[in-house]
N, C-alpha and C positions, 0 to 999 in steps of 0.2 A: 509550589512552582508553575510557571505559567506553561499553556498550550499555545504554541505558535501555529497559525496556519498561513502558508506562503502561497503566492501565487505569481504570474507573469502578467504585467499590466497591460500587454497588448494581445492577451488570450481571451477571446470572447467567451468562452466556457468558464474559465477560471474567475473572471471579472463577474460574470452573472451570477455564479454561486455565491462570490463573496457579496455581492449587492443584497442577496437575500439573507446571509448571515448577519451582515449589518443591521438590517432592519430588525430580525426575529432577535438578535442578542443585543439590541440597543447600544451599538458600538459607536464610538465618537473619534473623529480623525484626530492625530497628533500631529499637526502642521510642523512642529519643530524637528520630527525625526529622531534627532539626537544619535546620531551613529557614524561611525567612521567607515561604515560599508557605503561605498559610492553606488553599489547596485541598487540600494535601496531607495524607492520612489514614493512609497506612500506606506502609512502605519495607522491603524484604527486599533483602539483598545476597548475592549468589551469587559468592564469592570467588574459586573456581575458575575461574569463565568471565567475570570482570571484567563481571557483569551486575548491574543493580539494577533491582528491580522497584517501581514507584511507583503507589500506588492513591489517586485523587483523589475528591473529594467532587462533583465536576461530571462532566456527561457528556463523553466523549471529544472529541466534536465542537467543543467550545468549549475545548480545551486549549491555548490561546495561552501559558499560563505554561509550557509546556515549555521555552522560551527561557530560564527562570531556572535550568535544571539544565545549564550549559554545558560540564560535563565529558564530556558525551556526544560520541561520534562520529557516532552517527546514533539515530533514534527508532523504534521499534515500538509500535504500538497494538494491542492486541486487544479485540475488541469483539463483541456481536451485531450480527447484519446483519437488517434488516427488508424484507420485500417483500409487496406485496399477494397476490401469487401464492402464499407460503408455500412455495415450493419449497426443499426442503434444499438448502444449499450451504456450500462452502469457498471464501472469496474472498479476493484481496489486491489492494492499489490504493495510489495515492498521493491522498492529499487535495487540494484546491483548488477556487476557483471561477473557471473559465475564461469567466466570461461577468457581465454587471450585476446578477446576482442572488446573495444570500446566504440562501437558504431554511432550510439547515442548518448554521449557524455560519459562522466566518470572515468574510472580506472580500471584497466583489465584485472581479472582475478581478485577484485575487491566487491565485498558486500557490505552493507551496514547493519545496524541491530534492526530486527523486525519487531513489530508490535502485535501478537497474534491476538490478544484478548480484544483489544480495540479494534481491530480489523473485523473480528468475527461480529462484534456490534455494528460494525460499520455495514457489512455485507447484509445483516438481517434487517438494519435500517433501509437500506436501499430497495430490498424486496418489499418491505412493509410500504414504503411511500410509493415505489411503482405502481403497487396495487391503488393506494389512495388517489393517486393522480392520474388513474386511467391509463398507465404505461405498460402495464404488465404483459400484455400481447404485442407490443411493439419495440419494446427494449429487453434486450439480455442483460439479467443481473448476474455477475460472477467473478469470481477471482481472476486476476492474471498472474502468470508465473514472474519470479524474479527477473527483472530486466531492466536496462537503461541506467543513467546515471539520476541524481548524484550518488555516488558510492563511499565517499571517504567522511559522511556524517558519524559523529561518534555517540549519538543518541538515537533513539528508535525513531524510525521515518517511514510514513505509509502515503501512499498516493490514492486519491480517490478521482475518477477520470469519467468524463462524458463524451462518449462516442456516438458515431465514428466520422461525421462530416459536419460541413457548417450549417447544415439544417438542424442537426441534432445540439450543436455547440450553443446555438442561439434559441434553443427552445426553453421558453421561461418554465414550464412545468417540470420539465427534468432538471433545470437548476435549482428550482426551488425544492423540489424532491431531495435532492443530494444535499442541499442545505440543511433540510429539516433531519436528514438521515445521520449526517455530521454532529450536529448538535445533540441530539439524542444519544448518540452514541458515547459523546464525551463525557455527558452526565452518568451515563450508565456505566462508563468505565471508573469514573471517579468513585462512584459509591457501592459497586458490586464486583469490582475485579477480583477481590480475593474470596468470593463465594463458589469458586470451582464448578462454574457453570457448563464450561466446555474444556475438551480434551486438548492441551496443546499440543500441536502436530506439525511436523515436518514432510513434505510432499516430494518425491522422487518419481520422475517418469510424465507420461501423459503429453496433451499438447497445450498451447499458449494458453487458451482460455481456460484450462484447467477443470474441465467438466466433472470429473470424479471428485476432486477436492471440494469443488462448490457444492456438489449433491451430498457429500459426506457431511460438509460443514452445517447443512440445513437437517439432515436425518440423522447423523450419529453424533452432533453437537461437537465436532471436531472444530477447534480453532486454527488456522494455519499461519505460520510465518513464512519462512521461505519456502519456495517450491522450486524446483530445479526440473526443466522439462526434458523430455527425451531428446528435441533437437539440440541441446546442449550437451547432454550426456554422450550422444554418439560421437562428438566431436573430441572428446576427452580421453586422453592416456589413462591407465589404471592408477598412477601414482597423483594424477591430476584430480581424477575423482574421487580419490581417498582426501586429499585435501579440500575439495570443495564441498564434500559430504560433511566432513569435520566442521568447517566454517558454518554452513547452513545450519546444523544443530546447534553450535555454541552460540550463534546470533540468533535463534530462536528462543529467547529466554523463557525457562521453565518446560521446556520440551519433555513430554513424556512418551511420546509415540513416533514412530515414522510409519508412513504410507507409501508403499511402493507399486507403482503400475508395471505392467509387464515390460520386461527388457532383458536384455542378455544376461545369463546366468554369472559370467565373472563380472560383470556391472554389478548386479545386485548383491553379490557375495561381498563385494568391497563396500557398500553401503551399509549391510547387515553388520559387518565386523565392527563399523563406527558406531552403530547404534548398540551393539552387545556390549561395547567398553563402557558404555554410559548406564547400562541396564534399561535401555528404552523397550517399550514394547513394540513390536513389529507387525504390521499388517500388509499382507500380499493381496493385491487386488487385480 
């Protein structure tokens, strides 16, 4: 099955990353497009790697149309990242709206399947190539928690983002580093995913940029799928948290462990009950 990498054609970060992927993977443009999806504007085929690059006329947080491309085993989405801080960053995460809001695409209370092993290879690749390109003291490499659309995708979907301002979006070294990290991660995922190199984990608690989960990914070889932060958890009623905890675990395929950062006892106990039902290891941090 194919790997599909999607991007927004008017996004300088996404287009820049795709430019390097086209070069490195020797991709050729498919000018026929041959699609009933009106939002599709560009397609490149990387035949040696079974990768298709799809450029869309709508921003990536609204790409529910990815379900139309059912030949994919999973989806990757490359994008700019925006933050008020403007802090340079190389990030990866699963989309989803694990609460009753849909401020940035998707639907409330909906999260798609995550791809924890691939995302682990990606974050390691981002770290490796940030060093190789001299970005390690300028850009933060980290997970982000589950947030924004698209949410109704029925196969695993992963974002890889370059942030957090136009200066970084157009930085060619950062674009190239991300492209290399992605292509290396895809190859590792294809050849090594069954080798149990990492502990598939679901994270609960912490802040948006998931510093504890990122640290544990590198130091404890934990590969995270969904991560539900404290700013979401504190907004949930107990029954809502139970629903989201169950979905986060179910949609992190192969999960064996949950890691819980400090939170209110009654919230923690709800999450632990869902983990106990599935015989998952529980780590309190």
